[in-house]
C-alpha positions as CSV (number, residue, x, y, z in Angstrom):
1,M,-20.4,-58.1,-10.7
2,V,-22.4,-60.8,-10.4
3,N,-23.1,-62.3,-13.5
4,L,-20.3,-61.1,-15.0
5,S,-17.9,-63.0,-17.1
6,K,-14.1,-62.2,-16.5
7,I,-14.1,-60.2,-19.7
8,E,-16.9,-57.8,-18.8
9,I,-15.3,-57.9,-15.0
10,E,-11.7,-56.8,-16.9
11,E,-13.8,-53.5,-19.0
12,K,-15.1,-52.2,-16.4
13,Y,-12.3,-52.5,-13.9
14,Q,-9.6,-51.3,-16.2
15,D,-7.6,-49.3,-13.5
16,Y,-7.6,-53.0,-11.6
17,K,-6.1,-55.9,-13.0
18,V,-7.6,-59.7,-12.1
19,E,-6.1,-61.6,-9.5
20,S,-8.0,-64.6,-9.7
21,F,-11.9,-65.1,-10.9
22,A,-13.9,-67.6,-9.9
23,S,-18.1,-69.2,-9.4
24,N,-17.9,-67.3,-5.8
25,E,-15.4,-65.0,-5.7
26,V,-13.3,-62.3,-7.2
27,V,-9.8,-60.9,-7.1
28,L,-8.6,-57.6,-8.1
29,Q,-5.7,-55.5,-7.1
30,Q,-4.8,-52.0,-7.3
31,E,-1.7,-50.9,-7.1
32,K,-1.3,-46.3,-6.2
33,Q,2.3,-44.4,-5.7
34,G,2.4,-42.4,-2.4
35,N,2.2,-42.9,1.5
36,C,-0.7,-44.5,2.7
37,G,-0.8,-42.8,6.0
38,E,0.7,-46.2,7.8
39,H,4.2,-46.1,6.8
40,Y,6.8,-45.3,9.7
41,L,11.0,-44.2,10.1
42,V,13.0,-45.1,12.6
43,K,16.0,-43.0,13.0
44,D,18.1,-40.4,14.9
45,K,17.1,-37.2,16.7
46,E,19.9,-36.1,18.4
47,G,21.6,-39.6,20.1
48,Q,18.0,-40.9,20.5
49,V,16.4,-43.1,18.4
50,A,13.4,-41.2,17.3
51,I,9.6,-42.4,15.1
52,Y,8.0,-40.6,12.6
53,Q,5.1,-41.2,10.8
54,I,5.1,-41.2,7.0
55,L,1.7,-39.5,5.9
56,E,0.4,-39.5,2.8
57,D,1.6,-36.3,0.8
58,G,5.8,-37.8,2.3
59,T,6.0,-35.5,5.0
60,E,7.4,-37.2,8.5
61,K,5.3,-36.5,11.9
62,E,7.9,-37.0,14.7
63,I,5.1,-39.8,16.8
64,E,8.4,-40.4,19.9
65,V,11.3,-39.9,20.6
66,T,12.1,-43.1,22.8
67,G,15.4,-41.8,24.8
68,I,17.3,-44.9,23.1
69,T,20.8,-44.3,22.9
70,T,22.6,-44.2,19.5
71,E,25.7,-43.6,20.8
72,Y,26.9,-47.2,20.0
73,L,25.5,-48.8,18.3
74,P,28.5,-49.4,15.3
75,E,29.3,-46.6,12.6
76,T,27.7,-48.6,9.9
77,D,24.3,-49.0,11.8
78,K,24.1,-45.2,13.1
79,I,25.0,-43.9,9.1
80,T,22.0,-46.0,8.5
81,M,19.7,-44.3,11.8
82,E,20.5,-40.8,9.7
83,K,18.7,-41.8,6.8
84,G,16.3,-43.9,9.0
85,I,14.9,-47.2,8.6
86,R,10.9,-47.9,6.8
87,S,9.1,-50.3,8.6
88,K,4.7,-50.4,7.5
89,W,3.9,-51.0,11.1
90,Q,3.6,-49.0,13.9
91,T,3.4,-52.2,16.4
92,K,6.7,-53.1,15.5
93,F,7.5,-50.6,17.9
94,K,5.0,-50.5,20.7
95,S,8.1,-51.9,22.7
96,F,9.5,-49.1,23.1
97,N,7.1,-46.8,25.8
């Protein structure tokens, strides 16, 4: 990318959007559909909170059944847990261990 103009970069990297262009830095962005393997789903499994990793192909891999009961949740939260709550980072769940 050295010595290229913004137009030359846009032509060379057509699948990317030039987010910013400066003499010392060029930022390109590309969006892709699908999962990256870093997304997680928290949902009810047999009355307990379970954590699943959403794999790149969209399937769910069980990571942990926490032992935390969903029995005392309000009905609206139980419905939400049946569908699952998506999260991008597993570290948010470390306190379950």
